[in-house]
N, C-alpha and C positions, 0 to 999 in steps of 0.2 A: 913300666914293666915292674912285676910282683917280684920281689925277693925270695929266696928260699927261708929266710929267716920269717918273714912276714907268713909264710904258708906254715911254717911249723908253729907260729905263735897263733895262728886263726883260731885252732880248736878251744884254746885255753882263754882268748878273749872272748869267744862266745860263751863259755862256760862262766867266765866272771860276769858278763852281762846279765846272763841268766839269774845268778845268784843276787845280782843286785837287784833284778825286777821282783824278786820275792823275798828280799830280806826284811820286809816287814810284814809278811804273810801271818795274821793274827792265829794265835793256837785258840780254838773254840771248841767249846762243847757241843757234840752234835747228837742228834736223837736217834732212839732204836725205835721199833713200833711195837705200840702197845697190842698184846697177844690175849687178855682178858685174863691174865694170872696174877698182876700186880696187887699188892696191899694198899689199897686206894686210900686208906687212911693216912698214908704216909707222905701223900701227894697234895698239892695243888694244882688248879685247872685255869687254862685261860684259852682263848681264841687262838688258832694258828693264823696268822695273817699272810694272805697272798700277796707278798711283797719280796724284797730281797737282802738278803742278810747283810748288815752292815755293821762295822766295828768304828766306833768313835773313839779315836787315839787322845781326845783331848784337844786335837787340833784340825784332824782332817778324817773323813770317813774312807773305809778301807773294806774292800769286799774280802770274801772269804778265801780268794787266791793271792790277796795281798794289793790288787790294783786299786786305785783311787777313783772314789766318785765325788766330782768336781761340782761340789754345791756352791750356791751362790753364798757372798761374805753375809749379808743378812740374816741367812737362814744358820750358819755356823756361830756367828758371834756371841749370840746369847747362851749358848750351850756351856755346860760346866767343862772345865779345863783338865776333867780327869777322865781315863777312858769308862765307857759304857758299851753296852753289847746290845744290839736290837734289830730291828727290820725298817727299811725305808719303805713306805705303805701310802699308796693313794686312795685306796678304798675297794671294796669286795668286787672282785670281776674285771678290775683294771691294770692287770699285771702287765702286758703287753705296753701299755702307755705309759705305765711307771719304767719299764725297763729300758724303753728307748730315751725317757727325759734324764736317767740319772747317768746314763753311759757317755752324754756326751760331753766333749771336750769344754765347750763353752754352754754353760747352764744357761736355761730360758726362764727368767724371772717367772713368766706367766704359767709354765709347766710346775714350777717348785713351790708356788704357791698353793698346789694343792697337795703336796707331799708331807708327811708327817713322820717322824722318828719315832717310832713305837719302841721305846726302850724295855729290855725285859730282865737286863741281868748287869751285874757289876763284876768286872774281873778282878775280884781279890779274894786269893786262894786259900787264906786261913779263915774264911769266915762263912758260916752257913747261911744256906738260900733265905731263908726268913729274916736274917739279919742283913743280909743284902739289900734286900728288898725294902726294909725300913729305911736304909741310907740312901738309895733310890728315891724314895718318896720325898725326902727333904732334899734331894739334889732338883727335882723336877719341879717342886714348890717354890723353890729359890730361884731358878730360871725364869719360872713365870714368862713361858712364852707358848704360843698357841701351837707350834709345830712339834714341840717336845711332849710326848704322852707317854705315860705309865703304864704299860700293859697291866690290865687288871687280872689279879690273880686269887681265886677262891678255893675253899675248901672241896672236896669232890662229892663227898656224901658216899654212895654206893654205886653199883654198876648199873642200876636203872635208873638213876639220876643223871650218871656220865651219858647212858645213850640218850637221855632226853634232851639232854644240853646239846649235843652231837647233832641231832636231828634239828633242834631250834637253829643253831649256827648254819648248818647246811642248808637248810631250806630257805634260810635269808640270803644265801648266795654265799656263805663264807666256806672255806677250804676243809675246817675242821679244828681238832683242839689238841694244846699240849699239855702234857702232865709234867711236873716238876717237882722232885722229891724236896720236899721241905729243909732236910737238914743235909743236904749235898753241898759238897765243897765246889768250888769253879774249877774244872779241869778239863783239858782238851781231849779229843776223841769220842766216841760213840760209847755210851754207857746207858743203863737203864736209870740213871738220875733223870734222863730227860727222855720222854715217849711221844710220839705223834700218835694221835688219834684219828682214823679216817674211816668212811665207810669202805672205801677200796684201798689198795696199797698202791704206791708210785715209786719211781725209781729215775734214775738219769743216765743217759746213754750218749755216746758220742757219735755223730754222724759220720759214715764213712764215704758214702755216695748215695746219690737218687737214682732209683730203678724205673725205668720207662713204664707207661701205663698201656692198658688195653682197653677194647671196648669204649665204655663212655669216658676214660681216662685217657683216650689215645692223645698222643702229643703233649702229655703233662705227666708229672711224676704219679707213677703207681704205688710205691712203696719206698721207704728208706730202708738202707742196711746200715745198720748200728752195732756198735760195740759196747758190751756191758761193763761194767763196773769190774767185774771177774773176766775180762778178756774174750768171752764169747760172743758170737754173733748172731744175728737174728734180723729178720725183716718185720717192719712195722707198716700196716697199710691202711690203717683206718683212723678215723679222728680229725682227718685234714678237712679244713672248707677248700673251695674252690679256687680261691686266691693263693691258699697255701699250696695247691699241688701244681698252680701256674709258676709259682715262686718259691722251691721247696728251701728248705734250709741248706747251709751251703757245708760242705766237708770240714770237719773240725767243730762246727757248731755243738754245743749239749742241748739235749732235748731232755724233757720231762715228759714220760709216761705212764700211764694207769695200766694196772692187771688186776687180775683176780686169782690168785695161787699160782702155782706151778705145775708144768706137766710132769710126765712120769722120767723125763730126762733132765729136768730142772731147770727149764726155761720158762719165763714168764707167760702165763696163760691168758689169752685173749688181750695182749698188749693195745694200747690205742694211744696214740699222741695227743698230748696235753698242749705243751705249749713249747717255744724256745726258750730254754733257761740262759743261756749264755751263747752271744753270736761267735762264729767263728773268728779267731783273732787273727 
C-alpha cells in the first residue's frame, strides 16, 4: 500500500531525477541564420556536417540535451582528456544511419568504424576563436587517431565566393556551410558569432500525432501535426517516403523540416519533412 508520505514525495523525487538527467547538459554556442548582411571579412567558413552535435567532456560524449553517446573504448581512449565541441559524422547523406548507431546503449564496433568526431571548437571562454583553433590543431595532431578530425576553417572572401562554395558543397551532397567569427569568444546560446548558410531554411518541431491519409495514402500517415519552437502548431504532409508514411515518427519525436520563408501569419511556408532529429524518449 502506498503511504501518503510517498505520494507527497513523488513529485519532488521526479523533479530530482529530472534534474540529475540534465545535470551535465552542456552550454553550447548555437547558430543564427545567415541573412546576407554580415561582414564576411570577420568570419571563417567551414562545411556544415550532417551529423549529431557531440560535446566531448574529456571522458565521454554528451548530446545537446546532456544524454550520453556510448562510444566504444577504442574510440574514446585516444581522444584528449580536455573538453572539445564537435560533430559525430559518418559521411554526407548518412544521417539516419549515424543516428541509429550513436543512440545504441551497446555500441556496435562495425558501425563506429565509419564514424568520425569532427571537432570545431574548444570550450575556453576567454580565448578568441582563432586562438582556440590553433590549440585544437595541436590537440588533434598529438592524438594522431584517424577518427578525430579538425574541421577545416578558411577565410570567406566575398559573397560571390561564399555562394560558389555553398553550391560546391550542396551539389556534392553536403548540407551547407557554417560561418564562425574569428575573434568571437566561446559562450552559450544563439548569436551572430555563428551563422549557418543554406539554400533553404530548416528548423525543428516536436511531433504531436500523425494524421490519417486519404486517396493514395489511405491506410497510412497523411501528415504530421507538429508543435514549433514558438509553441504554434501546423501540419507537415510532404517530404515523406512510403516507408516513413507506413511507420511515421512517434509522438514526442523531434523532426527537422525545411521551409522557404513564412506566410502572412508567420508560419513556415512550404514546410517539408527532412528527417527524425531525435526519436521519442
